SETIVEX-723063 format. One line per 3 residues: their letters; for each residue x, y, z of N, C-alpha, C. Coordinates in steps of 0.001 Angstrom, whole numbers, m for minus. Atoms other than C-alpha are relative to their C-alpha. Example, Ala and Ser with C-alpha at 12.3 -4.5 7.8 and 13.67 -1.06 7.14 Angstrom:
// residues 2
AS	890,m1190,0,12300,m4500,7800,900,1200,0  m820,m1190,m60,13670,m1060,7140,m770,1090,730;
This chain:
// residues 209
XXX	m139,732,1264,11376,22929,5302,1426,m529,m191  m1398,428,167,15164,22672,5527,235,m1412,517  m186,1343,m552,14914,19567,7706,m517,m1078,m961;
XXX	541,950,968,12812,17879,5019,994,m234,m1134  m987,148,1067,15379,18563,2308,1239,m746,502  m1137,712,m584,18115,17351,4659,m299,m1501,69;
XXX	406,1402,m85,16201,14106,5268,m29,m639,m1395  90,535,1367,15624,13702,1536,1388,m307,m554  m1355,225,504,19289,14080,656,644,m1188,698;
XXX	m564,1106,m781,20210,11625,3396,m555,m1350,m452  678,1265,309,17705,8996,2245,m300,m199,m1481  394,5,1411,17375,9764,m1465,389,m1286,m719;
XXX	m460,1187,730,19451,6868,m2790,m727,m1253,474  709,1162,m554,17784,4347,m457,m1453,m15,m452  1391,m98,449,14322,5604,m1442,m121,m419,m1455;
XXX	36,349,1427,15057,5342,m5165,252,m1495,m195  m288,1433,89,16495,1864,m4668,m1236,m815,373  1201,723,m433,13360,746,m2815,m1084,53,m1058;
XXX	1016,m130,1041,11076,2069,m5540,330,m880,m1212  m406,899,1086,13065,155,m8148,m312,m1447,351  327,1355,m455,12583,m2988,m6074,m1493,m266,m124;
XXX	1443,145,183,8829,m2396,m6057,m340,m242,m1469  302,84,1433,8844,m1988,m9837,245,m1401,m548  m316,1351,476,10329,m5453,m10273,m1134,m981,271;
XXX	1033,951,m403,7388,m7119,m8548,m1052,m176,m1090  1025,109,1043,4962,m6303,m11377,424,m957,m1113  m500,882,1058,7157,m8280,m13750,227,m1424,506;
XXX	m91,1347,m551,7092,m11305,m11450,m1348,m700,m186  1217,785,209,4262,m13822,m11109,m1223,672,632  1240,m482,m616,627,m13095,m10309,m52,m393,1467;
XXX	m38,433,m1394,1225,m15029,m7102,787,984,864  m784,m1008,m730,3902,m12526,m6046,m813,1275,192  820,m1201,m72,1531,m9678,m6816,m1132,m193,1016;
XXX	1066,278,m963,m1256,m11339,m4827,521,75,1434  m590,m86,m1337,1094,m11611,m1834,83,1448,465  m17,m1422,m347,1472,m7818,m1952,m1401,502,322;
XXX	1388,m369,m306,m2314,m7475,m2035,m374,m499,1395  269,553,m1329,m2542,m9744,1009,614,886,1082  m668,m898,m944,m27,m7533,2814,m833,1257,228;
XXX	760,m1248,m114,m2151,m4447,2075,m1379,m221,616  1248,335,m681,m5341,m6188,3216,235,m79,1516  m316,164,m1421,m3618,m6902,6545,360,1310,698;
XXX	m637,m1160,m643,m2124,m3435,7157,m898,951,794  770,m984,m779,m5062,m1312,8395,61,m263,1506  m113,17,m1460,m4464,m574,12109,944,m1091,511;
XXX	m1001,995,m397,m1614,m3106,12166,1376,474,m438  m1359,m394,346,2156,m2740,12031,442,m683,m1290  m412,518,1306,3651,m3170,8571,919,m1212,127;
XXX	m937,1107,m170,6438,m5433,9814,m722,m1282,409  777,1168,m428,3925,m7755,11500,m794,m574,m1165  780,449,1155,1815,m7905,8347,888,m703,m1019;
XXX	m951,621,918,4827,m8687,6194,387,m1392,506  m355,1295,m596,5813,m11479,8596,m1159,m990,m132  1175,868,109,2244,m12846,8495,m128,m567,m1413;
XXX	76,465,1385,2252,m13034,4680,1091,m1033,m270  m1106,948,196,5646,m14745,4678,m284,m1330,679  355,1224,m711,4373,m17247,7237,m1021,m817,m783;
XXX	1014,682,806,1332,m18062,5103,627,m648,m1236  m666,539,1195,3526,m18515,2032,857,m1219,344  m908,1098,m367,6035,m20741,3838,m763,m1275,345;
XXX	812,1162,m374,3225,m23010,5053,m943,m447,m1123  863,363,1118,1492,m23124,1663,m1463,326,220  1385,m330,m363,m1619,m21450,3063,m573,1184,m773;
XXX	465,m1261,589,m1799,m18149,1182,m980,m225,m1146  808,203,1205,m3363,m19587,m1975,m1028,m1121,121  872,1174,m76,m5266,m22585,m633,m816,m121,1278;
XXX	679,201,m1282,m6286,m22368,3037,m1306,784,89  1243,m739,m230,m9749,m21340,4203,262,1119,1010  m157,m1179,m853,m10353,m18214,6272,349,m369,1437;
XXX	m257,402,m1383,m10329,m20053,9596,1462,m365,204  m1395,417,m130,m6916,m21574,8993,934,1188,m188  m807,m1203,196,m5507,m18301,7680,m13,847,1268;
XXX	137,m803,m1212,m6827,m16500,10754,913,m495,1114  m837,583,m1056,m4927,m18887,13048,1495,200,m271  m1413,m89,382,m1690,m18189,11185,459,1414,m323;
XXX	m417,m1386,248,m1564,m14395,11060,56,766,1324  m176,m672,m1290,m617,m13496,14612,702,1337,m220  m578,m1336,146,261,m9841,15022,m810,904,m911;
XXX	876,m783,876,m2421,m8723,12555,m1311,251,742  1245,m332,m695,m5317,m6897,14192,m1202,m342,m865  1239,389,689,m8861,m7986,13306,260,m1151,m969;
XXX	m466,1077,871,m7332,m11175,11936,m1136,m855,m567  1110,813,510,m10666,m12994,11610,m628,644,m1238  586,m714,1141,m12163,m10333,9326,954,48,m1176;
XXX	m975,m134,1087,m8968,m9888,7357,260,m1333,m700  m125,1317,628,m8686,m13627,6764,m1145,m223,m980  1157,112,900,m12181,m13525,5267,194,878,m1229;
XXX	m256,m898,1131,m11241,m10518,3114,1004,m617,m974  m1033,602,839,m8166,m12357,1871,m575,m1125,m853  601,1111,750,m10137,m15450,862,m961,523,m1058;
XXX	905,m600,984,m12791,m13295,m838,775,565,m1184  m833,m572,1064,m10085,m11467,m2791,573,m1110,m874  m572,1132,736,m8486,m14757,m3769,m1042,m621,m928;
XXX	1068,570,830,m11828,m16071,m5041,m305,878,m1207  298,m937,1086,m12454,m12947,m7125,1099,m12,m1056  m1156,m141,887,m8953,m12961,m8621,538,m1333,m519;
XXX	m429,1323,454,m8746,m16681,m9399,m857,m471,m1170  724,638,1095,m9672,m18291,m12699,454,m1457,m106  m315,1423,144,m9235,m21825,m14033,1499,m282,m4;
XXX	m1453,178,47,m5490,m21265,m14370,697,432,1291  m583,m456,m1261,m4982,m19825,m10883,m197,1490,214  85,m1435,m291,m4439,m16315,m9497,283,797,m1261;
XXX	m182,m853,1173,m4845,m13689,m12216,m307,1441,394  184,m1405,m366,m4303,m10038,m11295,426,926,m1140  m561,m898,1010,m2238,m8537,m14106,m1002,366,m1087;
XXX	927,m267,1101,m4985,m8860,m16704,m1029,1063,369  971,m999,m442,m7202,m6599,m14596,605,1342,328  m676,m1267,m312,m4615,m3855,m14124,279,764,m1284;
XXX	m226,m859,1155,m4648,m1030,m16645,1107,998,354  m1137,m867,m352,m1218,578,m16418,m149,1405,m595  209,m1314,613,m2422,3425,m18653,m1027,829,773;
XXX	1003,m711,m802,m5234,4324,m16237,9,m584,1408  m193,578,m1317,m4012,3496,m12770,m1054,482,989  1038,m515,m892,m6710,5657,m11148,m1276,m833,m114;
XXX	1160,881,180,m9498,3546,m12660,277,m1369,603  m382,1274,m598,m7607,441,m11600,m149,69,1513  154,m164,m1452,m7494,1778,m8044,m1469,m50,396;
XXX	1428,5,m304,m11231,2396,m8110,m578,m1409,m93  500,1372,137,m11812,m1179,m9296,315,m800,1259  m375,741,m1203,m9913,m2602,m6318,m812,466,1205;
XXX	792,m525,m1113,m11741,m312,m3890,m1431,m531,m68  1392,420,185,m15111,m1312,m5335,m186,m1503,166  196,1443,97,m14516,m5046,m5698,698,m852,1058;
XXX	m741,778,m984,m12030,m6148,m3015,m318,518,1393  401,m414,m1346,m13519,m5987,468,1225,110,897  m1144,m240,m880,m11134,m4608,3073,1041,914,m606;
XXX	m932,m887,704,m9385,m2421,504,m687,1346,m254  470,m1345,281,m9975,1338,560,1002,707,m903  m914,m737,878,m8205,4084,m1375,1435,m39,498;
XXX	m1359,63,m555,m5236,4023,992,644,m1350,m310  m549,1337,203,m4775,256,750,210,m306,m1485  m151,219,1443,m5344,182,m3024,1208,762,m536;
XXX	m1166,m794,401,m2770,2944,m3473,1286,m668,477  m1154,688,m587,m372,1087,m1185,358,m1226,m848  m213,1192,818,m802,m2113,m3194,618,345,m1349;
XXX	m502,m369,1325,m250,m412,m6545,1408,572,80  m1367,m494,m189,2812,1418,m5236,967,m1160,214  m881,1115,m338,4228,m1847,m3904,285,m943,m1162;
XXX	m322,792,1200,4079,m3434,m7357,518,910,m1122  m661,m889,949,5678,m437,m9036,m908,858,m844  946,m755,824,2544,1307,m10306,m596,1192,750;
XXX	565,m1073,m813,2060,4039,m7713,688,1337,m136  m782,m1227,195,4127,6841,m9198,m805,1259,276  817,m1202,m159,1204,9294,m9092,m1008,m100,1140;
XXX	962,231,m1064,m595,7959,m6034,579,351,1367  m400,m267,m1384,m499,8924,m2359,m599,m1062,905  465,967,m987,m796,6472,522,m250,770,1288;
XXX	296,m943,m1075,m2570,8587,3088,m253,m706,1327  113,558,m1341,m1870,6742,6313,348,1097,1008  m170,m1025,m1032,m1403,8519,9623,1385,639,m50;
XXX	m1350,m564,93,2366,8954,9111,54,1112,m1047  m8,m984,1091,1813,10789,5840,m846,1212,379  903,m1094,m360,m1102,12850,7142,615,928,1037;
XXX	m654,m832,m1022,874,14048,10159,1028,931,m631  m986,m838,691,3603,15308,7869,m684,1047,m865  728,m987,803,1072,17007,5608,m524,1135,872;
XXX	395,m1042,m950,m210,18874,8658,1218,835,396  m1228,m684,m424,3341,19710,9759,466,1016,m1040  m459,m898,1070,4150,21246,6369,m1122,830,m600;
XXX	1116,m884,325,772,23009,6200,m622,m286,m1381  680,415,1235,m440,21068,3168,m1489,m172,274  1380,63,m487,m3628,20321,5130,m27,622,1392;
XXX	103,m739,m1254,m4933,22110,8202,55,m895,1234  75,877,m1164,m5573,19159,10499,m170,m1441,m432  191,1414,283,m5704,15397,10724,m1493,m284,m152;
XXX	1416,328,158,m9021,14219,9302,m378,m1202,861  460,1128,m824,m11056,11931,11565,m376,m1186,m874  320,1021,1000,m12382,10008,8583,310,599,m1368;
XXX	m310,m493,1343,m11541,10242,4886,m930,m658,m1015  876,480,1069,m14252,9894,2249,799,m80,m1294  m665,65,1303,m13399,9168,m1386,353,1403,m483;
XXX	m222,m1375,448,m13756,12875,m2198,1139,657,783  m1044,m592,m838,m11570,13923,738,1360,m615,m311  m1267,673,311,m8924,11329,m127,612,605,m1265;
XXX	m495,m522,1275,m8622,12573,m3702,422,1459,147  m345,m1408,m233,m8593,16198,m2511,1355,122,702  m1281,m40,m719,m5752,15573,m29,1124,m512,m892;
XXX	m999,532,922,m3909,13487,m2609,431,1060,m1011  m325,m1073,944,m4100,16380,m5079,865,1073,662  m795,m999,m729,m2749,18769,m2437,1423,m506,225;
XXX	m1328,573,m190,120,16404,m1703,762,m19,m1322  m634,18,1320,817,16095,m5430,517,1392,m369  m423,m1378,273,961,19883,m5785,1206,376,863;
XXX	m1114,m272,m920,3240,20120,m2741,1276,m669,m505  m1179,725,491,5591,17489,m4199,614,707,m1207  m503,m734,1163,5855,19502,m7405,682,1294,423;
XXX	m578,m1256,m491,6554,22708,m5493,1395,m208,582  m1294,229,m654,9445,21148,m3577,903,m924,m834  m792,801,945,10630,19016,m6532,450,m1352,580;
XXX	m198,1376,m467,10349,15658,m4758,m1192,m809,m511  1109,787,536,8263,13072,m6665,m882,m563,1110  948,366,m1051,5141,12040,m4753,278,m1383,586;
XXX	m284,1335,m547,6145,8370,m4447,1243,25,891  m1181,m149,m848,9532,9393,m3056,m343,760,1280  418,m789,m1160,7905,11935,m756,m740,m882,1005;
XXX	731,923,m849,5632,9208,584,962,m833,862  m983,794,m742,8579,6987,1555,846,869,929  m757,m930,m840,10432,10014,2906,m769,315,1277;
XXX	834,m276,m1172,7546,10915,5216,m64,m1227,917  62,1242,m779,7260,7276,6302,1291,m184,814  m1291,177,m671,10980,7077,7111,215,1059,1081;
XXX	m134,m1097,m954,10868,10427,8869,m758,m306,1299  812,331,m1171,8164,9120,11211,471,m1271,716  m302,1320,m566,9376,5533,11697,1490,m251,202;
XXX	m1436,204,m92,13130,5813,11215,541,m1004,m990  m484,962,984,13286,3270,8411,m871,23,m1255  717,108,1267,12236,2668,4791,m450,m1444,m150;
XX	494,1357,145,10006,m329,4339,m883,m97,m1223  930,29,1135,6879,m593,2181,m1406,286,470;
């Protein structure tokens, strides 16, 4: 456990700074928030840096909000299963667009972020509990959520929060592991959103999103 506290002290200021940067996104435009959703749609089984670059490429070419799935697919190199994810992105855009354009904020209940997460899981194809949690964290609303990707799960095994890496994670299992991680974060006095970034940095060597 000492190595974890050492890592936390070393990265604490950078982690807090990153979380503050996430919090600013919610106060930006719905288009900025949608770009974060696109990033989280792309991330399953793909590298975060590649997904971030893909979203930036779509934005720079004016494709993120207007192109069809085929054109998006051709412009997201580095994203695995790009054909399916391009379709998911267009479907999400259609669901979240009204006569005035992209509208996400009106559907987010900041007082009940767990229900909001369930709405995204239920209605946005390609988004599971991990991706929905990731999205909400990246717009500053994930204070009580866990992003249970393989980096986080490996650390939860290492610190005996869970016994082994799960092969698949159902909704019930996700919430159960998330609760265990939340209890662990309270025991060691590191907030769960900070612990998430700490585990990520511990595995990858850098703090990203």
